[in-house]
C-alpha positions in Angstrom: 18.6 -10.4 -22.0 15.7 -12.5 -20.7 18.2 -14.4 -18.5 19.6 -11.2 -17.1 16.1 -9.9 -16.3 15.3 -13.2 -14.5 18.5 -12.9 -12.4 17.7 -9.3 -11.5 14.2 -10.2 -10.5 15.4 -13.0 -8.3 18.0 -10.7 -6.7 15.3 -8.0 -6.0 13.0 -10.7 -4.7 15.7 -11.7 -2.2 16.2 -8.1 -1.1 12.5 -7.7 -0.6 12.3 -10.9 1.5 15.2 -9.6 3.7 13.5 -6.2 3.9 10.2 -7.8 4.9 11.7 -9.9 7.6 13.7 -7.0 9.0 10.6 -4.8 9.0 8.8 -7.3 11.2 11.6 -8.9 13.2 12.1 -6.3 15.9 8.7 -4.5 16.0 7.6 -3.2 19.4 4.3 -5.0 19.1 1.6 -6.4 21.4 -1.1 -8.9 20.5 -4.4 -7.8 18.9 -6.1 -10.2 21.3 -5.4 -11.4 24.8 -3.7 -14.8 25.0 -4.2 -17.7 24.8 -4.0 -17.8 21.0 -5.5 -20.3 18.7 -5.3 -20.0 15.0 -7.7 -20.8 12.2 -5.5 -19.5 9.4 -1.8 -18.8 8.7 -0.1 -16.3 6.5 0.4 -17.3 2.9 -2.1 -20.2 2.9 -3.6 -21.1 -0.4 -7.2 -19.9 -0.6 -9.6 -19.7 -3.6 -8.3 -16.8 -5.8 -5.9 -15.5 -3.2 -3.2 -16.1 -0.6 -4.3 -15.6 3.0 -2.6 -12.3 3.8 -2.6 -12.5 7.6 -3.3 -14.5 10.7 -6.8 -15.6 11.8 -7.1 -15.5 15.6 -9.9 -17.8 16.9 -12.2 -16.2 19.4 -13.6 -19.5 21.0 -16.8 -19.2 18.9 -17.6 -15.9 20.5 -18.0 -12.3 19.3 -17.3 -9.2 21.2 -13.7 -9.8 22.4 -11.7 -6.6 22.8 -9.3 -5.9 19.9 -6.1 -3.9 20.7 -3.9 -1.6 18.7 -0.6 -3.6 18.4 1.4 -0.4 18.5 1.0 3.4 18.3 -0.8 4.7 15.2 -3.7 6.4 13.6 -6.7 5.0 11.7 -6.0 5.5 8.0 -9.0 3.6 6.6 -12.4 2.2 7.8 -14.3 -0.3 5.8 -17.9 -1.6 6.1 -19.0 -4.3 3.7 -21.4 -7.2 3.6 -18.5 -9.3 2.1 -14.7 -9.5 2.3 -13.3 -8.2 5.6 -16.7 -6.9 6.7 -16.1 -4.3 9.4 -12.3 -3.5 9.1 -9.8 -1.0 10.5 -6.4 0.0 9.1 -3.9 1.6 11.4 -0.8 3.4 10.1 2.3 3.4 12.3 5.5 5.6 12.5 7.7 2.7 11.4 6.1 2.6 7.9 3.8 -0.4 8.5 0.0 -0.7 8.5 -1.9 -3.2 10.6 -5.3 -4.5 9.5 -8.1 -5.8 11.8 -10.9 -7.5 10.0 -14.4 -9.2 10.5 -15.1 -6.9 13.5 -18.4 -6.6 15.3 -18.1 -2.9 16.1 -15.5 -0.2 16.5 -14.4 2.0 19.3 -17.3 4.4 20.2 -15.7 7.5 18.7 -15.1 5.6 15.4 -18.5 4.0 15.5 -20.2 7.4 15.9 -18.1 8.8 13.0 -19.1 5.9 10.8 -22.8 6.0 11.7 -22.9 9.7 10.9 -21.4 9.0 7.4 -23.8 6.2 6.8 -26.8 8.3 7.5 -25.4 11.3 5.5 -24.7 9.1 2.5 -27.7 6.7 3.1 -25.6 3.7 2.6 -24.5 0.7 4.8 -21.3 0.0 2.8 -18.5 2.5 3.6 -14.9 3.0 2.6 -13.6 5.9 4.7 -10.2 7.5 4.9 -10.1 9.8 7.9 -7.2 12.2 8.3 -4.2 11.2 10.4 -5.3 13.4 13.3 -8.8 12.1 13.7 -8.3 8.8 15.5 -5.0 8.1 17.2 -4.4 5.1 19.5 -1.5 4.0 21.7 -0.3 0.5 21.8 -2.6 -1.6 23.9 -5.7 0.6 23.5 -9.0 -1.0 22.6 -9.9 -0.1 19.0 -12.8 -2.5 18.4 -14.5 -5.7 19.3 -14.2 -9.0 17.4 -17.0 -10.3 15.3 -18.1 -12.4 12.3 -18.8 -9.8 9.7 -18.1 -9.9 6.0 -17.2 -13.2 4.4 -16.0 -14.7 7.7 -16.7 -18.4 8.0 -17.1 -18.1 11.8 -16.2 -15.7 14.6 -12.5 -14.8 14.5 -10.2 -11.8 14.1 -8.3 -11.4 10.8 -5.0 -9.6 11.5 -2.4 -8.3 8.9 0.8 -6.3 8.8 1.6 -4.5 5.5 4.3 -2.2 4.4 2.4 1.0 4.1 4.1 2.4 0.9 4.4 -0.8 -1.2 1.2 -2.6 0.1 3.3 -5.7 0.6 1.7 -8.1 3.1 4.3 -9.1 5.7 4.2 -12.3 7.6 3.0 -11.5 11.2 4.8 -14.5 12.6 8.1 -12.6 12.3 6.7 -9.9 14.5 7.4 -10.8 18.1 3.9 -11.8 19.2 5.1 -14.3 21.8 3.9 -17.2 19.6 6.0 -20.4 19.9 5.8 -23.6 17.8 7.9 -26.7 17.7 5.7 -29.0 15.8 6.9 -30.1 12.3 4.8 -29.8 9.1 3.0 -32.9 7.9 3.7 -34.1 4.3 0.7 -35.9 3.0 1.4 -36.6 -0.7 3.7 -36.0 -3.6 2.3 -35.0 -7.0 4.1 -35.6 -10.3 3.1 -33.6 -13.4 3.8 -34.4 -17.1 4.6 -31.0 -18.7 4.2 -32.0 -22.3 2.3 -34.7 -24.3 5.4 -36.9 -24.7 6.1 -37.2 -20.9 5.1 -40.3 -19.1 4.8 -41.1 -15.4 4.9 -44.8 -15.1 3.1 -46.0 -18.2 0.7 -43.1 -18.2 0.8 -39.5 -19.5 -1.3 -37.9 -16.7 -0.4 -36.4 -13.3 -0.1 -38.9 -10.4 -0.5 -38.7 -6.7 1.8 -40.7 -4.3 0.8 -40.9 -0.7 3.5 -40.8 2.0 4.2 -42.4 5.3 6.2 -41.1 8.2 9.5 -42.8 8.9 12.4 -42.0 11.2 14.0 -38.8 10.0 11.1 -37.7 7.8 8.8 -39.2 5.1 8.9 -41.6 2.2 6.4 -42.8 -0.4 4.1 -45.6 0.6 5.3 -47.5 -2.3 9.0 -47.0 -1.8 10.0 -48.0 -5.4 11.5 -45.4 -7.7 9.0 -43.5 -9.8 9.4 -44.3 -13.5 9.4 -41.1 -15.5 10.5 -39.8 -18.9 10.4 -36.3 -20.3 9.7 -32.9 -18.8 8.2 -33.2 -15.4 7.3 -31.1 -12.4 6.5 -31.9 -8.8 4.0 -30.7 -6.2 3.5 -31.3 -2.5 0.4 -31.6 -0.4 1.4 -30.6 3.1 0.0 -28.9 6.2 1.3 -27.4 9.4 -0.1 -27.2 13.0 0.6 -24.7 15.7 1.4 -26.2 19.1 -1.6 -27.7 20.8 -4.3 -26.4 18.5 -5.0 -29.4 16.2 -5.8 -26.8 13.5 -4.4 -27.3 10.0 -2.6 -24.3 8.5 -0.6 -23.8 5.3 3.2 -24.2 5.0 5.7 -21.4 5.1 8.3 -22.7 2.6 9.3 -25.7 0.5 12.4 -26.5 -1.5 13.0 -29.2 -4.1 16.5 -30.8 -4.4 17.6 -33.1 -7.2 20.8 -35.1 -6.5 21.4 -32.7 -3.5 21.2 -29.6 -5.6 18.3 -27.2 -5.0 16.3 -26.7 -8.2 13.2 -24.8 -6.8 12.0 -23.2 -3.7 9.6 -20.6 -2.2 9.1 -18.7 1.0 6.0 -16.9 2.2 7.8 -14.1 4.0 5.8 -11.4 2.1 4.0 -10.8 -1.1 2.6 -7.8 -3.0 -1.1 -7.6 -2.0 -2.2 -7.0 -5.5 -0.5 -10.2 -6.6 -2.5 -12.3 -4.3 -4.6 -13.9 -7.1 -1.4 -15.7 -8.3 -2.3 -18.2 -5.6 -4.2 -19.9 -8.5 -0.9 -20.4 -10.3 1.1 -21.5 -7.2 -1.6 -24.0 -6.4 -2.8 -26.9 -8.6 -6.0 -25.1 -9.2 -7.6 -28.0 -11.0 -6.9 -30.4 -8.1 -8.5 -28.0 -5.7 -11.7 -27.7 -7.8 -12.0 -31.5 -8.3 -10.9 -32.9 -4.9 -10.7 -29.9 -2.6 -7.0 -30.5 -1.9 -4.4 -27.7 -1.8 -1.2 -28.6 -3.6 1.8 -26.3 -3.7 3.6 -26.5 -7.1 7.3 -26.9 -6.9 7.7 -25.5 -10.4 6.7 -22.2 -11.9 4.1 -21.7 -14.6 5.3 -19.3 -17.3 2.5 -16.8 -16.6 3.2 -16.7 -12.9 4.9 -13.4 -11.9 5.1 -13.8 -8.2 8.4 -12.9 -6.5 8.3 -15.4 -3.6 10.7 -17.8 -5.3 14.4 -18.5 -4.6 16.8 -18.8 -7.5 15.8 -21.9 -9.4 17.0 -24.1 -12.3 14.7 -23.9 -15.3 11.9 -22.8 -13.0 11.8 -26.2 -11.3 11.0 -28.1 -14.6 13.1 -31.3 -14.8 14.1 -33.0 -18.1 14.4 -36.6 -17.1 15.3 -38.2 -20.4 18.9 -39.2 -19.5 18.2 -42.9 -18.8 19.5 -42.4 -15.2 18.2 -42.6 -11.7 17.9 -39.5 -9.6 17.5 -38.9 -5.9 15.1 -36.2 -4.8 14.3 -34.5 -1.5 11.6 -32.0 -0.6 12.1 -30.0 2.6 8.9 -28.3 4.0 9.3 -25.7 6.7 7.2 -23.5 8.9 8.0 -19.9 10.0 9.6 -21.3 13.2 12.2 -23.3 11.2 10.6 -26.7 12.0 11.2 -28.9 9.0 10.0 -32.1 7.5 11.7 -34.0 4.7 10.4 -36.3 1.9 12.9 -38.4 0.0 12.2 -40.4 -3.1 13.9 -41.6 -6.3 13.1 -41.6 -10.0 14.3 -43.7 -12.8 14.2 -42.6 -16.4 12.1 -45.1 -18.4 10.2 -44.3 -21.6 6.7 -45.7 -21.9 5.8 -47.6 -25.1 2.2 -46.5 -24.9 1.1 -44.2 -27.7 0.8 -40.5 -27.2 -2.7 -39.3 -26.1 -4.5 -37.6 -28.8 -6.5 -34.8 -27.1 -8.7 -32.9 -29.4 -9.1 -29.2 -28.9 -10.5 -26.2 -30.8 -7.5 -23.8 -30.8 -4.4 -23.1 -28.8 -4.3 -20.0 -26.6 -1.0 -18.5 -25.5 -0.3 -17.1 -22.1 1.9 -14.2 -23.3 -0.4 -12.7 -25.9 -4.0 -11.7 -26.6 -6.3 -14.6 -27.7 -9.7 -14.7 -29.3 -12.3 -17.1 -30.7 -15.3 -16.0 -32.7 -18.1 -17.4 -34.7 -21.8 -16.7 -35.3 -22.7 -18.0 -31.8 -19.9 -16.9 -29.5 -17.2 -14.3 -29.1 -14.3 -14.7 -26.7 -11.5 -12.1 -26.2 -8.8 -13.1 -23.6 -6.3 -10.4 -22.8 -2.6 -10.9 -22.3 -1.9 -11.9 -18.7 -5.2 -13.8 -18.2 -3.7 -17.2 -18.5 -0.8 -18.8 -16.5 0.2 -21.2 -19.2 -0.7 -22.1 -22.8 -4.2 -23.5 -23.0 -5.7 -26.1 -25.3 -8.9 -24.1 -25.8 -12.1 -26.2 -26.1 -15.5 -24.9 -27.3 -18.5 -27.1 -27.8 -22.1 -26.2 -28.4 -25.3 -28.1 -27.4 -29.0 -27.3 -27.1 -29.6 -24.8 -24.3 -31.2 -25.9 -21.0 -34.9 -25.2 -20.3 -35.8 -21.5 -20.1 -32.6 -20.4 -21.8 -32.4 -18.1 -24.8 -29.3 -19.5 -26.6 -27.3 -22.7 -26.9 -25.3 -24.2 -24.1 -21.6 -23.3 -24.6 -18.8 -25.3 -23.1 -15.6 -23.3 -22.6 -13.0 -25.6 -21.3 -14.1 -26.2 -17.6 -14.3 -24.4 -14.3 -11.0 -26.0 -13.4 -9.1 -23.6 -15.6 -8.0 -20.6 -13.6 -8.2 -17.1 -15.1 -6.1 -14.2 -13.7 -7.9 -11.2 -15.1 -11.3 -10.8 -16.7 -11.9 -11.8 -20.3 -14.8 -10.8 -22.5 -17.5 -13.4 -23.3 -20.4 -12.6 -25.7 -23.2 -15.1 -26.6 -25.7 -14.8 -29.4 -29.3 -14.9 -28.2 -32.3 -16.5 -30.0 -35.5 -14.6 -30.5 -35.6 -12.8 -27.2 -38.7 -10.6 -26.9 -37.9 -6.9 -26.9 -39.5 -6.3 -23.5 -37.1 -8.9 -22.0 -33.8 -7.6 -23.5 -32.9 -5.6 -20.4 -33.6 -8.7 -18.3 -31.1 -11.0 -20.1 -27.9 -12.1 -18.6 -25.3 -14.8 -19.0 -25.6 -17.7 -16.6 -23.2 -20.5 -15.7 -24.8 -23.9 -15.8 -23.8 -27.0 -13.8 -22.8 -30.3 -15.3 -26.3 -31.6 -15.0 -27.9 -28.6 -16.7 -30.1 -28.2 -13.7 -28.7 -25.2 -11.8 -28.0 -21.8 -13.2 -25.9 -19.0 -11.5 -26.0 -15.5 -12.8 -22.8 -14.1 -14.2 -24.2 -10.8 -15.5 -23.8 -8.9 -18.8 -25.5 -6.5 -21.0 -27.7 -7.0 -24.1 -26.9 -5.2 -27.3 -28.0 -6.0 -30.9 -28.7 -9.7 -30.3 -25.7 -10.4 -28.1 -25.2 -10.5 -24.3 -21.6 -9.6 -23.2 -20.0 -10.0 -19.8 -16.5 -9.7 -18.3 -15.7 -12.8 -16.2 -12.9 -14.7 -14.6 -14.4 -18.2 -14.8 -14.7 -20.8 -17.6 -17.2 -23.6 -17.8 -20.7 -24.0 -19.3 -22.7 -20.9 -20.2 -26.0 -19.9 -21.6 -28.4 -16.9 -21.6 -31.5 -16.6 -19.4 -33.8 -13.8 -18.4 -34.6 -12.7 -14.8 -38.1 -11.4 -14.4 -38.5 -12.6 -10.8 -38.2 -10.0 -8.0 -36.2 -10.8 -4.9 -38.0 -12.4 -1.9 -38.4 -10.6 1.4 -39.0 -12.8 4.4 -39.8 -11.0 7.8 -38.1 -12.6 10.7 -39.2 -10.3 13.6 -42.6 -8.9 12.4 -45.8 -10.9 12.6 -48.9 -10.1 10.6 -47.2 -7.0 9.3 -47.8 -5.2 12.7 -46.5 -7.1 15.7 -42.8 -7.1 16.7 -41.5 -10.4 18.0 -38.1 -8.8 18.9 -38.3 -5.4 20.7 -34.7 -4.5 19.9 -34.5 -5.0 16.2 -36.2 -5.7 12.9 -34.8 -8.5 10.7 -35.5 -9.8 7.2 -34.0 -12.5 5.0 -33.7 -11.4 1.4 -32.8 -13.6 -1.6 -32.7 -13.4 -5.3 -32.6 -16.6 -7.4 -30.5 -15.5 -10.4 -29.1 -12.1 -11.0 -28.4 -11.3 -7.3 -29.2 -8.4 -5.0 -28.2 -5.0 -6.3 -29.6 -2.7 -3.6 -32.0 -2.3 -0.7 -33.6 0.6 1.0 -35.3 0.7 4.4 -37.4 3.6 5.7 -39.3 4.4 8.8 -41.9 7.1 8.3 -40.4 8.0 5.0 -36.9 8.5 6.3 -33.9 6.3 5.5 -32.7 4.0 8.3 -29.6 1.9 8.6 -30.2 -1.7 7.7 -27.0 -3.8 8.1 -26.5 -6.6 5.5 -24.9 -9.9 6.3 -24.6 -11.4 2.8 -23.5 -14.8 3.8 -26.7 -15.2 5.9 -28.8 -13.1 3.4 -29.8 -11.2 6.6 -30.9 -7.5 6.9 -31.0 -6.1 10.4 -32.2 -2.7 11.7 -31.5 -2.1 15.4 -33.8 0.5 16.9 -32.1 3.8 17.5 -33.9 6.2 19.9 -31.9 9.1 18.6 -33.4 8.7 15.1 -37.0 7.5 15.6 -39.5 8.4 18.2 -40.8 5.7 20.6 -44.3 4.9 21.8 -46.0 5.5 18.5 -46.9 3.7 15.3 -44.5 3.8 12.4 -44.7 3.0 8.7 -41.9 0.6 7.8 -41.0 0.3 4.1 -38.3 -2.0 2.6 -37.5 -2.1 -1.1 -35.1 -4.7 -2.4 -33.9 -4.6 -6.1 -31.9 -7.2 -8.0 -29.4 -6.7 -10.8 -32.0 -6.8 -13.5 -34.1 -4.1 -11.7 -36.8 -6.3 -10.5 -38.0 -5.0 -7.1 -40.0 -6.2 -4.2 -41.6 -4.1 -1.5 -42.6 -4.9 2.1 -44.7 -2.5 4.2 -45.9 -2.8 7.8 -47.4 -0.6 10.5 -45.6 -1.3 13.7 -45.8 0.1 17.2 -42.5 1.0 18.9 
C-alpha cells in the first residue's frame, strides 16, 4: 500500500510539474522592470528556512525604479510590514495566476492613498489588505509601484513571483517568456558523501566527507580522481551554483539528477512548489553544513520526513546500499532552467573499514513519524509529529546557568538540527521574585555563554514555556530594561535637523520590540518602521498637521515584556 501511495504521489507530482510549466510557458507577459536585467536571486534557491519563491531583479543599488504590471489584472492583496516582503502587491490575472511584487518603496498614488487612509483609521503601520476585484485594475505595462528596499531586503531590488492563484503553488518565472537568455553552464564545486547509518564508512571514517572538483573537458571530476571507498548505506549531495549571462552573480540550480551505472536513482526539478511547503528547504539542504560553514548543499537523497513533491521517480529515495564488494560508476547532471548542463563523473569501490563503530552517546531516540517527549524535574519537551525530517539521537545536558539567569543552562542537541514546525519547551525556574514573573522569558545562549537572544514564553507555576523551531542552548532570564529611543533628526528635544521628517533608532536588548506609538499634539501619526535598520521615520504630512507652529511630539516604545520608554519634544514646524 505504501509503495502504491508513493507511485501515485510521484505521478501527481509529474502532472503538477507539467501543469506549472504549461501555465507559464506561453503567458502574454512583460517584464516588471525595464531591461537590462540583472539578478540577485533565482527561483528555488536554498535560503534559511525557505526556498526562494521568485526572481530578484537588481535595481543598480537604487530605489524608485518604476515597477510594471506584467499583464492585465486587479490588486487582490496589499501588504505593509517591517519584515518579509515589506511593501508588497499581489495582482490576480484572468488566466488563474497571481503575480507578486515585493520590497517596494511606494505604490501607485491611488493605492498609496487607500493604504494611508487605512493606516490612519486603524492607527497601525503594518497592513494586510484585500481590496475587492473592482478597486484597483491595471493593464499590462501600467506602472503599479516603485522599487525599494523595504522589509527584510538585503539591498535595493524587486522580488517578483508568479503563483497559481487557486493552489498557491509558486511557479518558476523563468518559464514565462520574459526575454531572458542564458547559455552559461552551472558550476559544480564539490561532492558530499553521507553515511546513513552507524555501520557505513566512507574511506576509513564514518562521517560525511567533502570532495572538491575540478573542471575537465566535458564536465567535472574529483580533484583526487581515485574511486571513493565506501561500504553500507550512503547518500550523495552536490554543492553547485549557476550564473546568468554576464552578471557574475551566483544563483541556485534548477535541477540535478544522480545516476548509478547509467541508471537514474534520484532527481529533482524546481519548476514549482507549494508555497506552504517552502520550509522543507531545510530538508532538501544539508542544514547542518549551512549552519557550520555557510555552504548550500543540495541533497540527492530524500529524508524520510521530507514531503516535498519536486522529485522525479527514484530508487529507494536515492539511498544506495553499497555492500556488494563491487565498483560503481556515478554521474551527477546539474541543469539550469535554460537546459544548460554540467556533469560530474566519479567512481566508488565497496570496501569495508576495519575501524570500530563510533559509540555516540545520546539521551533518547526521537522518531520523525510520531510524537516525542522528554521530561524531568528541570525540563519538559514535547515535539509533535512532523517536526523532524529524520530520526534524531536526542541529546540533553544540564550545566550551571550563565550570569543573570534564573535556571540551569540546558543543551538540546544543537542549532544545526532543523525543526519543521514548533515544539513546546518548558524550563523550571529557580527562586524568581514574584514581581519578576511576568518579565521572565526563555533565551538562547551562544556557545561562549556570553550572548543571550530572547525566544519568548510565558511563566506559570514555576515554569516558563515557549513554542519554538530552534534547538541549542537555553536558559531563563528576566527583561526589566526598557527599549532605547535615539533621536536622529531632533536636537536638544526642540530643533529639527531635517525639515522633511523625524527619525529615531529604537532597540531592545532582549525580548524585542512589541509596539510603538507616535503622536503629534495627542493625535496618532504614521511612523514607518524599518526593522533591519531599527529605524522609525515620520514624514511630515501637511494634510494632517498644521505648519508654522509648535507641536508636542510623543513617542512610546514597548518591548515584549511590557517595558516602555517615552520620548517627548516640543518642535516647531
